[in-house]
Biopython code that builds the backbone (N, CA, C, O; Angstrom):
import numpy as np
from Bio.PDB.StructureBuilder import StructureBuilder

atoms = [
    (1, "UNK", "N", (18.102, -32.848, 17.803)),
    (1, "UNK", "CA", (17.849, -32.552, 16.386)),
    (1, "UNK", "C", (18.020, -33.933, 15.615)),
    (1, "UNK", "O", (19.042, -34.617, 15.681)),
    (2, "UNK", "N", (16.971, -34.228, 14.932)),
    (2, "UNK", "CA", (16.945, -35.475, 14.167)),
    (2, "UNK", "C", (17.567, -35.177, 12.702)),
    (2, "UNK", "O", (17.200, -34.221, 12.019)),
    (3, "UNK", "N", (18.475, -36.037, 12.333)),
    (3, "UNK", "CA", (19.077, -35.918, 11.041)),
    (3, "UNK", "C", (18.896, -37.191, 10.261)),
    (3, "UNK", "O", (18.521, -38.213, 10.835)),
    (4, "UNK", "N", (19.147, -37.164, 8.981)),
    (4, "UNK", "CA", (19.055, -38.408, 8.080)),
    (4, "UNK", "C", (19.834, -38.064, 6.824)),
    (4, "UNK", "O", (20.058, -36.893, 6.518)),
    (5, "UNK", "N", (20.236, -39.079, 6.114)),
    (5, "UNK", "CA", (20.848, -38.865, 4.823)),
    (5, "UNK", "C", (19.867, -38.156, 3.884)),
    (5, "UNK", "O", (18.650, -38.291, 4.010)),
    (6, "UNK", "N", (20.420, -37.413, 2.959)),
    (6, "UNK", "CA", (19.511, -36.710, 1.945)),
    (6, "UNK", "C", (18.945, -37.813, 1.002)),
    (6, "UNK", "O", (19.513, -38.894, 0.845)),
    (7, "UNK", "N", (17.846, -37.479, 0.419)),
    (7, "UNK", "CA", (17.242, -38.317, -0.593)),
    (7, "UNK", "C", (18.195, -38.873, -1.577)),
    (7, "UNK", "O", (18.153, -40.058, -1.909)),
    (8, "UNK", "N", (19.088, -37.993, -2.066)),
    (8, "UNK", "CA", (20.151, -38.506, -3.103)),
    (8, "UNK", "C", (20.989, -39.641, -2.561)),
    (8, "UNK", "O", (21.508, -40.431, -3.351)),
    (9, "UNK", "N", (21.151, -39.766, -1.243)),
    (9, "UNK", "CA", (21.955, -40.843, -0.629)),
    (9, "UNK", "C", (21.087, -41.853, 0.069)),
    (9, "UNK", "O", (21.541, -42.530, 0.992)),
    (10, "UNK", "N", (19.785, -41.974, -0.374)),
    (10, "UNK", "CA", (18.895, -43.038, 0.170)),
    (10, "UNK", "C", (18.103, -42.669, 1.396)),
    (10, "UNK", "O", (17.400, -43.499, 1.973)),
    (11, "UNK", "N", (18.223, -41.372, 1.805)),
    (11, "UNK", "CA", (17.340, -40.973, 2.955)),
    (11, "UNK", "C", (15.972, -40.549, 2.573)),
    (11, "UNK", "O", (15.626, -40.542, 1.392)),
    (12, "UNK", "N", (15.212, -40.209, 3.504)),
    (12, "UNK", "CA", (13.774, -39.849, 3.289)),
    (12, "UNK", "C", (13.693, -38.443, 2.658)),
    (12, "UNK", "O", (12.747, -38.143, 1.930)),
    (13, "UNK", "N", (14.684, -37.594, 2.940)),
    (13, "UNK", "CA", (14.635, -36.225, 2.514)),
    (13, "UNK", "C", (13.790, -35.376, 3.372)),
    (13, "UNK", "O", (13.644, -34.187, 3.089)),
    (14, "UNK", "N", (13.204, -35.924, 4.442)),
    (14, "UNK", "CA", (12.265, -35.200, 5.365)),
    (14, "UNK", "C", (12.911, -34.605, 6.537)),
    (14, "UNK", "O", (12.283, -33.805, 7.230)),
    (15, "UNK", "N", (14.150, -34.941, 6.819)),
    (15, "UNK", "CA", (14.857, -34.407, 7.978)),
    (15, "UNK", "C", (16.090, -33.708, 7.483)),
    (15, "UNK", "O", (16.528, -33.881, 6.346)),
    (16, "UNK", "N", (16.661, -32.875, 8.417)),
    (16, "UNK", "CA", (17.935, -32.191, 8.048)),
    (16, "UNK", "C", (19.023, -33.201, 7.782)),
    (16, "UNK", "O", (19.139, -34.178, 8.522)),
    (17, "UNK", "N", (19.777, -33.016, 6.818)),
    (17, "UNK", "CA", (20.911, -33.824, 6.556)),
    (17, "UNK", "C", (22.158, -33.106, 6.996)),
    (17, "UNK", "O", (22.100, -31.889, 7.172)),
    (18, "UNK", "N", (23.269, -33.754, 7.184)),
    (18, "UNK", "CA", (24.494, -33.044, 7.539)),
    (18, "UNK", "C", (24.964, -32.101, 6.432)),
    (18, "UNK", "O", (25.584, -31.072, 6.699)),
    (19, "UNK", "N", (24.663, -32.462, 5.208)),
    (19, "UNK", "CA", (25.005, -31.605, 4.110)),
    (19, "UNK", "C", (24.170, -30.287, 4.181)),
    (19, "UNK", "O", (24.714, -29.191, 4.046)),
    (20, "UNK", "N", (22.853, -30.428, 4.393)),
    (20, "UNK", "CA", (22.035, -29.217, 4.506)),
    (20, "UNK", "C", (22.391, -28.443, 5.705)),
    (20, "UNK", "O", (22.304, -27.218, 5.617)),
    (21, "UNK", "N", (22.787, -28.984, 6.838)),
    (21, "UNK", "CA", (23.218, -28.235, 7.948)),
    (21, "UNK", "C", (24.499, -27.492, 7.678)),
    (21, "UNK", "O", (24.679, -26.371, 8.155)),
    (22, "UNK", "N", (25.395, -28.096, 6.921)),
    (22, "UNK", "CA", (26.680, -27.319, 6.645)),
    (22, "UNK", "C", (26.285, -26.095, 5.758)),
    (22, "UNK", "O", (26.689, -24.978, 6.079)),
    (23, "UNK", "N", (25.524, -26.270, 4.675)),
    (23, "UNK", "CA", (25.157, -25.215, 3.822)),
    (23, "UNK", "C", (24.392, -24.084, 4.687)),
    (23, "UNK", "O", (24.618, -22.885, 4.528)),
    (24, "UNK", "N", (23.552, -24.546, 5.530)),
    (24, "UNK", "CA", (22.753, -23.559, 6.422)),
    (24, "UNK", "C", (23.757, -22.836, 7.371)),
    (24, "UNK", "O", (23.635, -21.637, 7.625)),
    (25, "UNK", "N", (24.713, -23.576, 7.864)),
    (25, "UNK", "CA", (25.747, -22.921, 8.735)),
    (25, "UNK", "C", (26.461, -21.840, 8.051)),
    (25, "UNK", "O", (26.785, -20.828, 8.673)),
    (26, "UNK", "N", (26.739, -22.001, 6.746)),
    (26, "UNK", "CA", (27.402, -21.010, 6.047)),
    (26, "UNK", "C", (26.551, -19.636, 5.949)),
    (26, "UNK", "O", (27.038, -18.519, 6.125)),
    (27, "UNK", "N", (25.253, -19.896, 5.650)),
    (27, "UNK", "CA", (24.355, -18.729, 5.580)),
    (27, "UNK", "C", (24.180, -18.071, 6.902)),
    (27, "UNK", "O", (24.206, -16.843, 6.982)),
    (28, "UNK", "N", (24.000, -18.843, 7.961)),
    (28, "UNK", "CA", (23.840, -18.336, 9.261)),
    (28, "UNK", "C", (25.052, -17.590, 9.740)),
    (28, "UNK", "O", (24.945, -16.508, 10.318)),
    (29, "UNK", "N", (26.239, -18.186, 9.491)),
    (29, "UNK", "CA", (27.468, -17.543, 9.905)),
    (29, "UNK", "C", (27.610, -16.157, 9.244)),
    (29, "UNK", "O", (27.970, -15.178, 9.898)),
    (30, "UNK", "N", (27.324, -16.101, 7.962)),
    (30, "UNK", "CA", (27.327, -14.812, 7.254)),
    (30, "UNK", "C", (26.464, -13.750, 7.924)),
    (30, "UNK", "O", (26.915, -12.637, 8.195)),
    (31, "UNK", "N", (25.248, -14.109, 8.177)),
    (31, "UNK", "CA", (24.307, -13.194, 8.824)),
    (31, "UNK", "C", (24.760, -12.723, 10.146)),
    (31, "UNK", "O", (24.747, -11.521, 10.413)),
    (32, "UNK", "N", (25.152, -13.601, 10.972)),
    (32, "UNK", "CA", (25.620, -13.229, 12.350)),
    (32, "UNK", "C", (26.895, -12.336, 12.275)),
    (32, "UNK", "O", (27.067, -11.386, 13.038)),
    (33, "UNK", "N", (27.773, -12.702, 11.308)),
    (33, "UNK", "CA", (29.001, -11.866, 11.167)),
    (33, "UNK", "C", (28.618, -10.540, 10.563)),
    (33, "UNK", "O", (29.166, -9.529, 11.001)),
    (34, "UNK", "N", (27.750, -10.452, 9.621)),
    (34, "UNK", "CA", (27.319, -9.159, 9.040)),
    (34, "UNK", "C", (26.659, -8.396, 10.235)),
    (34, "UNK", "O", (27.047, -7.252, 10.470)),
    (35, "UNK", "N", (25.805, -8.896, 10.907)),
    (35, "UNK", "CA", (25.169, -8.169, 12.006)),
    (35, "UNK", "C", (26.193, -7.483, 12.963)),
    (35, "UNK", "O", (26.044, -6.332, 13.371)),
    (36, "UNK", "N", (27.191, -8.247, 13.269)),
    (36, "UNK", "CA", (28.203, -7.740, 14.224)),
    (36, "UNK", "C", (29.009, -6.610, 13.547)),
    (36, "UNK", "O", (29.276, -5.587, 14.176)),
    (37, "UNK", "N", (29.379, -6.781, 12.329)),
    (37, "UNK", "CA", (30.185, -5.790, 11.586)),
    (37, "UNK", "C", (29.387, -4.495, 11.337)),
    (37, "UNK", "O", (29.915, -3.389, 11.449)),
    (38, "UNK", "N", (28.107, -4.668, 10.999)),
    (38, "UNK", "CA", (27.156, -3.575, 10.730)),
    (38, "UNK", "C", (26.951, -2.788, 12.035)),
    (38, "UNK", "O", (26.945, -1.558, 12.013)),
    (39, "UNK", "N", (26.793, -3.449, 13.113)),
    (39, "UNK", "CA", (26.593, -2.787, 14.409)),
    (39, "UNK", "C", (27.835, -1.985, 14.819)),
    (39, "UNK", "O", (27.721, -0.844, 15.267)),
    (40, "UNK", "N", (28.983, -2.569, 14.668)),
    (40, "UNK", "CA", (30.191, -1.925, 15.059)),
    (40, "UNK", "C", (30.441, -0.710, 14.123)),
    (40, "UNK", "O", (31.087, 0.257, 14.526)),
    (41, "UNK", "N", (29.933, -0.771, 12.894)),
    (41, "UNK", "CA", (30.143, 0.329, 11.929)),
    (41, "UNK", "C", (28.928, 1.262, 11.918)),
    (41, "UNK", "O", (28.866, 2.215, 11.142)),
    (42, "UNK", "N", (28.002, 0.976, 12.764)),
    (42, "UNK", "CA", (26.700, 1.854, 12.860)),
    (42, "UNK", "C", (25.975, 1.962, 11.613)),
    (42, "UNK", "O", (25.393, 3.003, 11.309)),
    (43, "UNK", "N", (25.986, 0.837, 10.808)),
    (43, "UNK", "CA", (25.197, 0.855, 9.566)),
    (43, "UNK", "C", (23.741, 0.609, 9.958)),
    (43, "UNK", "O", (23.455, -0.279, 10.761)),
    (44, "UNK", "N", (22.827, 1.389, 9.397)),
    (44, "UNK", "CA", (21.418, 1.237, 9.716)),
    (44, "UNK", "C", (20.775, 0.471, 8.565)),
    (44, "UNK", "O", (20.887, 0.913, 7.422)),
    (45, "UNK", "N", (20.128, -0.622, 8.802)),
    (45, "UNK", "CA", (19.481, -1.517, 7.860)),
    (45, "UNK", "C", (18.179, -2.035, 8.442)),
    (45, "UNK", "O", (17.981, -2.073, 9.657)),
    (46, "UNK", "N", (17.328, -2.418, 7.564)),
    (46, "UNK", "CA", (16.003, -2.943, 7.996)),
    (46, "UNK", "C", (15.949, -4.434, 7.993)),
    (46, "UNK", "O", (15.433, -5.025, 8.942)),
    (47, "UNK", "N", (16.471, -5.092, 6.944)),
    (47, "UNK", "CA", (16.318, -6.530, 6.837)),
    (47, "UNK", "C", (17.506, -7.057, 6.053)),
    (47, "UNK", "O", (17.975, -6.459, 5.084)),
    (48, "UNK", "N", (17.982, -8.249, 6.540)),
    (48, "UNK", "CA", (18.942, -8.995, 5.781)),
    (48, "UNK", "C", (18.396, -10.470, 5.609)),
    (48, "UNK", "O", (18.011, -11.120, 6.581)),
    (49, "UNK", "N", (18.386, -10.923, 4.413)),
    (49, "UNK", "CA", (18.047, -12.299, 4.118)),
    (49, "UNK", "C", (19.248, -12.982, 3.379)),
    (49, "UNK", "O", (19.881, -12.384, 2.509)),
    (50, "UNK", "N", (19.510, -14.166, 3.739)),
    (50, "UNK", "CA", (20.671, -14.921, 3.191)),
    (50, "UNK", "C", (20.159, -16.277, 2.789)),
    (50, "UNK", "O", (19.452, -16.932, 3.554)),
    (51, "UNK", "N", (20.502, -16.695, 1.620)),
    (51, "UNK", "CA", (20.264, -18.040, 1.086)),
    (51, "UNK", "C", (21.569, -18.644, 0.678)),
    (51, "UNK", "O", (22.380, -17.930, 0.089)),
    (52, "UNK", "N", (21.843, -19.893, 0.936)),
    (52, "UNK", "CA", (23.048, -20.497, 0.500)),
    (52, "UNK", "C", (22.651, -21.834, -0.148)),
    (52, "UNK", "O", (21.727, -22.517, 0.295)),
    (53, "UNK", "N", (23.402, -22.182, -1.232)),
    (53, "UNK", "CA", (23.319, -23.397, -1.905)),
    (53, "UNK", "C", (24.690, -24.082, -2.059)),
    (53, "UNK", "O", (25.719, -23.408, -2.084)),
    (54, "UNK", "N", (24.699, -25.388, -2.160)),
    (54, "UNK", "CA", (25.986, -26.014, -2.438)),
    (54, "UNK", "C", (25.871, -27.100, -3.407)),
    (54, "UNK", "O", (24.784, -27.618, -3.663)),
    (55, "UNK", "N", (27.038, -27.478, -3.986)),
    (55, "UNK", "CA", (27.060, -28.560, -5.002)),
    (55, "UNK", "C", (27.977, -29.625, -4.505)),
    (55, "UNK", "O", (29.137, -29.363, -4.188)),
    (56, "UNK", "N", (27.458, -30.853, -4.431)),
    (56, "UNK", "CA", (28.328, -31.995, -4.062)),
    (56, "UNK", "C", (28.738, -32.688, -5.347)),
    (56, "UNK", "O", (27.950, -32.729, -6.292)),
    (57, "UNK", "N", (29.927, -33.228, -5.414)),
    (57, "UNK", "CA", (30.380, -33.983, -6.540)),
    (57, "UNK", "C", (31.213, -35.097, -6.108)),
    (57, "UNK", "O", (31.815, -35.039, -5.035)),
    (58, "UNK", "N", (31.288, -36.181, -6.935)),
    (58, "UNK", "CA", (32.139, -37.275, -6.639)),
    (58, "UNK", "C", (33.533, -36.857, -6.979)),
    (58, "UNK", "O", (33.790, -36.298, -8.046)),
    (59, "UNK", "N", (34.445, -37.132, -6.059)),
    (59, "UNK", "CA", (35.951, -36.884, -6.226)),
    (59, "UNK", "C", (36.561, -38.139, -5.767)),
    (59, "UNK", "O", (35.939, -39.055, -5.229)),
    (60, "UNK", "N", (37.881, -38.119, -6.026)),
    (60, "UNK", "CA", (38.662, -39.317, -5.563)),
    (60, "UNK", "C", (38.496, -39.514, -4.104)),
    (60, "UNK", "O", (38.798, -38.637, -3.294)),
    (61, "UNK", "N", (37.998, -40.710, -3.760)),
    (61, "UNK", "CA", (37.755, -41.048, -2.380)),
    (61, "UNK", "C", (36.347, -40.815, -1.859)),
    (61, "UNK", "O", (36.090, -41.135, -0.698)),
    (62, "UNK", "N", (35.435, -40.286, -2.631)),
    (62, "UNK", "CA", (34.080, -40.097, -2.247)),
    (62, "UNK", "C", (33.380, -38.864, -2.787)),
    (62, "UNK", "O", (33.534, -38.530, -3.962)),
    (63, "UNK", "N", (32.633, -38.200, -1.969)),
    (63, "UNK", "CA", (31.866, -37.000, -2.329)),
    (63, "UNK", "C", (32.439, -35.896, -1.483)),
    (63, "UNK", "O", (32.950, -36.082, -0.379)),
    (64, "UNK", "N", (32.305, -34.629, -2.140)),
    (64, "UNK", "CA", (32.658, -33.445, -1.340)),
    (64, "UNK", "C", (31.961, -32.260, -1.927)),
    (64, "UNK", "O", (31.477, -32.292, -3.058)),
    (65, "UNK", "N", (31.913, -31.218, -1.150)),
    (65, "UNK", "CA", (31.307, -29.963, -1.731)),
    (65, "UNK", "C", (32.378, -29.399, -2.642)),
    (65, "UNK", "O", (33.544, -29.306, -2.258)),
    (66, "UNK", "N", (31.978, -29.018, -3.864)),
    (66, "UNK", "CA", (32.913, -28.460, -4.847)),
    (66, "UNK", "C", (32.595, -27.015, -5.103)),
    (66, "UNK", "O", (33.336, -26.340, -5.818)),
    (67, "UNK", "N", (31.469, -26.497, -4.517)),
    (67, "UNK", "CA", (31.137, -25.105, -4.841)),
    (67, "UNK", "C", (29.979, -24.756, -3.845)),
    (67, "UNK", "O", (29.149, -25.603, -3.514)),
    (68, "UNK", "N", (29.966, -23.539, -3.410)),
    (68, "UNK", "CA", (28.827, -22.948, -2.636)),
    (68, "UNK", "C", (28.624, -21.602, -3.067)),
    (68, "UNK", "O", (29.543, -20.919, -3.517)),
    (69, "UNK", "N", (27.334, -21.159, -2.931)),
    (69, "UNK", "CA", (26.931, -19.798, -3.242)),
    (69, "UNK", "C", (26.163, -19.231, -2.055)),
    (69, "UNK", "O", (25.306, -19.905, -1.484)),
    (70, "UNK", "N", (26.468, -18.010, -1.691)),
    (70, "UNK", "CA", (25.838, -17.317, -0.623)),
    (70, "UNK", "C", (25.135, -16.052, -1.363)),
    (70, "UNK", "O", (25.770, -15.171, -1.943)),
    (71, "UNK", "N", (23.843, -16.100, -1.257)),
    (71, "UNK", "CA", (23.082, -15.006, -1.935)),
    (71, "UNK", "C", (22.502, -14.119, -0.752)),
    (71, "UNK", "O", (21.869, -14.657, 0.156)),
    (72, "UNK", "N", (22.720, -12.801, -0.776)),
    (72, "UNK", "CA", (22.275, -11.990, 0.308)),
    (72, "UNK", "C", (21.453, -10.888, -0.266)),
    (72, "UNK", "O", (21.793, -10.336, -1.313)),
    (73, "UNK", "N", (20.332, -10.540, 0.422)),
    (73, "UNK", "CA", (19.502, -9.447, 0.065)),
    (73, "UNK", "C", (19.352, -8.528, 1.262)),
    (73, "UNK", "O", (18.850, -8.939, 2.308)),
    (74, "UNK", "N", (19.770, -7.334, 1.120)),
    (74, "UNK", "CA", (19.841, -6.359, 2.310)),
    (74, "UNK", "C", (19.033, -5.122, 1.958)),
    (74, "UNK", "O", (19.220, -4.484, 0.922)),
    (75, "UNK", "N", (18.103, -4.809, 2.899)),
    (75, "UNK", "CA", (17.257, -3.672, 2.773)),
    (75, "UNK", "C", (17.802, -2.576, 3.683)),
    (75, "UNK", "O", (17.884, -2.771, 4.896)),
    (76, "UNK", "N", (18.161, -1.472, 3.142)),
    (76, "UNK", "CA", (18.757, -0.365, 3.871)),
    (76, "UNK", "C", (17.675, 0.679, 4.298)),
    (76, "UNK", "O", (16.620, 0.796, 3.676)),
    (77, "UNK", "N", (17.983, 1.405, 5.356)),
    (77, "UNK", "CA", (17.139, 2.525, 5.738)),
    (77, "UNK", "C", (17.402, 3.696, 4.864)),
    (77, "UNK", "O", (16.458, 4.415, 4.537)),
    (78, "UNK", "N", (18.643, 3.951, 4.450)),
    (78, "UNK", "CA", (19.052, 5.036, 3.640)),
    (78, "UNK", "C", (19.862, 4.516, 2.474)),
    (78, "UNK", "O", (20.932, 3.936, 2.654)),
    (79, "UNK", "N", (19.332, 4.732, 1.247)),
    (79, "UNK", "CA", (19.961, 4.253, 0.059)),
    (79, "UNK", "C", (21.431, 4.886, -0.121)),
    (79, "UNK", "O", (22.280, 4.321, -0.811)),
    (80, "UNK", "N", (21.648, 5.978, 0.482)),
    (80, "UNK", "CA", (23.022, 6.594, 0.402)),
    (80, "UNK", "C", (24.109, 5.668, 1.064)),
    (80, "UNK", "O", (25.314, 5.841, 0.880)),
    (81, "UNK", "N", (23.607, 4.723, 1.810)),
    (81, "UNK", "CA", (24.603, 3.782, 2.546)),
    (81, "UNK", "C", (24.951, 2.576, 1.670)),
    (81, "UNK", "O", (25.701, 1.698, 2.099)),
    (82, "UNK", "N", (24.452, 2.531, 0.535)),
    (82, "UNK", "CA", (24.583, 1.255, -0.339)),
    (82, "UNK", "C", (26.019, 0.853, -0.533)),
    (82, "UNK", "O", (26.322, -0.333, -0.397)),
    (83, "UNK", "N", (26.886, 1.717, -0.829)),
    (83, "UNK", "CA", (28.299, 1.342, -1.127)),
    (83, "UNK", "C", (28.989, 0.855, 0.150)),
    (83, "UNK", "O", (29.706, -0.146, 0.136)),
    (84, "UNK", "N", (28.754, 1.606, 1.302)),
    (84, "UNK", "CA", (29.344, 1.220, 2.550)),
    (84, "UNK", "C", (28.713, -0.140, 2.996)),
    (84, "UNK", "O", (29.420, -0.972, 3.565)),
    (85, "UNK", "N", (27.458, -0.362, 2.756)),
    (85, "UNK", "CA", (26.823, -1.595, 3.146)),
    (85, "UNK", "C", (27.436, -2.755, 2.336)),
    (85, "UNK", "O", (27.704, -3.823, 2.886)),
    (86, "UNK", "N", (27.650, -2.545, 1.065)),
    (86, "UNK", "CA", (28.350, -3.577, 0.205)),
    (86, "UNK", "C", (29.726, -3.836, 0.702)),
    (86, "UNK", "O", (30.117, -5.002, 0.748)),
    (87, "UNK", "N", (30.512, -2.847, 1.083)),
    (87, "UNK", "CA", (31.818, -3.178, 1.619)),
    (87, "UNK", "C", (31.786, -3.876, 2.961)),
    (87, "UNK", "O", (32.653, -4.703, 3.243)),
    (88, "UNK", "N", (30.822, -3.569, 3.782)),
    (88, "UNK", "CA", (30.673, -4.273, 5.072)),
    (88, "UNK", "C", (30.249, -5.746, 4.904)),
    (88, "UNK", "O", (30.712, -6.632, 5.623)),
    (89, "UNK", "N", (29.348, -5.974, 3.924)),
    (89, "UNK", "CA", (28.958, -7.317, 3.521)),
    (89, "UNK", "C", (30.107, -8.098, 3.048)),
    (89, "UNK", "O", (30.273, -9.242, 3.469)),
    (90, "UNK", "N", (30.951, -7.537, 2.160)),
    (90, "UNK", "CA", (32.082, -8.244, 1.673)),
    (90, "UNK", "C", (33.027, -8.554, 2.807)),
    (90, "UNK", "O", (33.645, -9.618, 2.845)),
    (91, "UNK", "N", (33.134, -7.641, 3.709)),
    (91, "UNK", "CA", (34.062, -7.905, 4.908)),
    (91, "UNK", "C", (33.423, -9.045, 5.675)),
    (91, "UNK", "O", (34.163, -9.924, 6.115)),
    (92, "UNK", "N", (32.157, -9.108, 5.869)),
    (92, "UNK", "CA", (31.526, -10.195, 6.609)),
    (92, "UNK", "C", (31.689, -11.548, 5.820)),
    (92, "UNK", "O", (31.900, -12.596, 6.431)),
    (93, "UNK", "N", (31.591, -11.504, 4.513)),
    (93, "UNK", "CA", (31.781, -12.665, 3.731)),
    (93, "UNK", "C", (33.299, -13.205, 3.960)),
    (93, "UNK", "O", (33.497, -14.414, 4.081)),
    (94, "UNK", "N", (34.235, -12.378, 4.009)),
    (94, "UNK", "CA", (35.680, -12.828, 4.199)),
    (94, "UNK", "C", (35.829, -13.231, 5.622)),
    (94, "UNK", "O", (36.700, -14.056, 5.897)),
    (95, "UNK", "N", (35.075, -12.741, 6.549)),
    (95, "UNK", "CA", (35.340, -12.984, 7.983)),
    (95, "UNK", "C", (34.573, -14.220, 8.462)),
    (95, "UNK", "O", (34.834, -14.708, 9.562)),
    (96, "UNK", "N", (33.626, -14.740, 7.656)),
    (96, "UNK", "CA", (32.715, -15.810, 8.101)),
    (96, "UNK", "C", (33.653, -17.073, 8.378)),
    (96, "UNK", "O", (34.268, -17.630, 7.469)),
    (97, "UNK", "N", (33.704, -17.449, 9.626)),
    (97, "UNK", "CA", (34.504, -18.592, 9.993)),
    (97, "UNK", "C", (34.139, -19.871, 9.275)),
    (97, "UNK", "O", (35.052, -20.604, 8.894)),
    (98, "UNK", "N", (32.885, -20.194, 9.064)),
    (98, "UNK", "CA", (32.468, -21.441, 8.485)),
    (98, "UNK", "C", (32.860, -21.482, 6.989)),
    (98, "UNK", "O", (33.415, -22.474, 6.517)),
    (99, "UNK", "N", (32.578, -20.447, 6.291)),
    (99, "UNK", "CA", (32.985, -20.354, 4.880)),
    (99, "UNK", "C", (34.473, -20.425, 4.653)),
    (99, "UNK", "O", (34.960, -21.067, 3.722)),
    (100, "UNK", "N", (35.205, -19.719, 5.566)),
    (100, "UNK", "CA", (36.682, -19.718, 5.460)),
    (100, "UNK", "C", (37.218, -21.095, 5.729)),
    (100, "UNK", "O", (38.322, -21.395, 5.275)),
    (101, "UNK", "N", (36.535, -21.939, 6.419)),
    (101, "UNK", "CA", (37.040, -23.177, 6.905)),
    (101, "UNK", "C", (36.836, -24.297, 5.786)),
    (101, "UNK", "O", (37.373, -25.400, 5.890)),
    (102, "UNK", "N", (36.059, -23.957, 4.759)),
    (102, "UNK", "CA", (35.798, -24.994, 3.776)),
    (102, "UNK", "C", (36.830, -24.951, 2.612)),
    (102, "UNK", "O", (37.368, -23.909, 2.239)),
    (103, "UNK", "N", (37.057, -26.185, 2.068)),
    (103, "UNK", "CA", (37.903, -26.318, 0.915)),
    (103, "UNK", "C", (37.219, -25.816, -0.381)),
    (103, "UNK", "O", (37.912, -25.343, -1.282)),
    (104, "UNK", "N", (36.013, -25.899, -0.483)),
    (104, "UNK", "CA", (35.272, -25.509, -1.770)),
    (104, "UNK", "C", (35.194, -24.013, -1.846)),
    (104, "UNK", "O", (35.112, -23.342, -0.817)),
    (105, "UNK", "N", (35.218, -23.470, -3.048)),
    (105, "UNK", "CA", (35.097, -22.066, -3.181)),
    (105, "UNK", "C", (33.578, -21.646, -2.899)),
    (105, "UNK", "O", (32.600, -22.328, -3.207)),
    (106, "UNK", "N", (33.556, -20.452, -2.285)),
    (106, "UNK", "CA", (32.241, -19.875, -1.897)),
    (106, "UNK", "C", (32.067, -18.639, -2.697)),
    (106, "UNK", "O", (32.846, -17.694, -2.570)),
    (107, "UNK", "N", (31.028, -18.623, -3.549)),
    (107, "UNK", "CA", (30.687, -17.441, -4.349)),
    (107, "UNK", "C", (29.740, -16.527, -3.541)),
    (107, "UNK", "O", (28.814, -17.015, -2.893)),
    (108, "UNK", "N", (29.962, -15.289, -3.579)),
    (108, "UNK", "CA", (29.174, -14.345, -2.807)),
    (108, "UNK", "C", (28.452, -13.357, -3.813)),
    (108, "UNK", "O", (29.074, -12.723, -4.665)),
    (109, "UNK", "N", (27.184, -13.290, -3.647)),
    (109, "UNK", "CA", (26.362, -12.247, -4.403)),
    (109, "UNK", "C", (25.480, -11.475, -3.456)),
    (109, "UNK", "O", (25.069, -11.943, -2.395)),
    (110, "UNK", "N", (25.206, -10.229, -3.916)),
    (110, "UNK", "CA", (24.470, -9.416, -2.972)),
    (110, "UNK", "C", (23.540, -8.442, -3.745)),
    (110, "UNK", "O", (23.916, -7.840, -4.750)),
    (111, "UNK", "N", (22.358, -8.335, -3.232)),
    (111, "UNK", "CA", (21.429, -7.294, -3.720)),
    (111, "UNK", "C", (21.101, -6.312, -2.632)),
    (111, "UNK", "O", (20.810, -6.694, -1.498)),
    (112, "UNK", "N", (21.146, -5.084, -2.968)),
    (112, "UNK", "CA", (20.796, -4.038, -1.986)),
    (112, "UNK", "C", (19.509, -3.374, -2.349)),
    (112, "UNK", "O", (19.393, -2.854, -3.459)),
    (113, "UNK", "N", (18.526, -3.361, -1.473)),
    (113, "UNK", "CA", (17.259, -2.680, -1.733)),
    (113, "UNK", "C", (17.140, -1.444, -0.879)),
    (113, "UNK", "O", (17.574, -1.471, 0.273)),
    (114, "UNK", "N", (16.558, -0.327, -1.393)),
    (114, "UNK", "CA", (16.277, 0.814, -0.557)),
    (114, "UNK", "C", (15.098, 0.383, 0.341)),
    (114, "UNK", "O", (14.406, -0.613, 0.133)),
    (115, "UNK", "N", (14.952, 1.241, 1.356)),
    (115, "UNK", "CA", (13.857, 1.110, 2.320)),
    (115, "UNK", "C", (12.529, 1.346, 1.563)),
    (115, "UNK", "O", (12.459, 2.172, 0.652)),
    (116, "UNK", "N", (11.529, 0.633, 1.947)),
    (116, "UNK", "CA", (10.244, 0.802, 1.312)),
    (116, "UNK", "C", (9.740, 2.279, 1.627)),
    (116, "UNK", "O", (9.975, 2.795, 2.719)),
    (117, "UNK", "N", (9.099, 2.876, 0.714)),
    (117, "UNK", "CA", (8.563, 4.198, 0.881)),
    (117, "UNK", "C", (7.262, 4.098, 1.682)),
    (117, "UNK", "O", (6.372, 3.303, 1.381)),
    (118, "UNK", "N", (7.191, 4.994, 2.779)),
    (118, "UNK", "CA", (5.945, 4.981, 3.537)),
    (118, "UNK", "C", (5.238, 6.286, 3.202)),
    (118, "UNK", "O", (5.896, 7.305, 2.989)),
    (119, "UNK", "N", (3.947, 6.274, 3.153)),
    (119, "UNK", "CA", (3.098, 7.479, 2.784)),
    (119, "UNK", "C", (2.349, 7.866, 3.994)),
    (119, "UNK", "O", (1.578, 8.825, 3.962)),
]
sb = StructureBuilder()
sb.init_structure("model")
sb.init_model(0)
sb.init_chain("A")
sb.init_seg("    ")
for serial, (resi, resn, name, xyz) in enumerate(atoms, 1):
    if name == "N":
        sb.init_residue(resn, " ", resi, " ")
    sb.init_atom(name, np.array(xyz, "f"), 0.0, 1.0, " ", f" {name:<3s}", serial, name[0])
structure = sb.get_structure()
C-alpha cells in the first residue's frame, strides 16, 4: 500500500495518508464489530454504511486528532427492530477496539432506515 503525507502537510493528496487510514480504521472497526454483535443477537438487517471524519489540531508538541465522528446508516428488514438495532450499534460503538484506543473523543451518530418497500 502506497501512502503519502496529506495535502495539508505538503503531500500530493492522491494517496492514502496515515491520518486517513486511522480514520478509516475507526469506521471499518465499527462495521466489523457491529456485524459480529448483530449476528450474535440475530438482528436481521439489509445494509450498514459507515462514514468517519476526524479533526487534527496543533497541540503542545505537534498535531493530534482532537475529535472524530462516526456516522452510521443502517437499513433494517423489520422496522420493529429499530430500538434493538440502536442498542446493538451503541454496543458496537463502545466495543470498537480502534476507537477505544484513541485519546480523542469519538462522537457516534446513527440513522436507521426501514427496508425498502417492494411491490
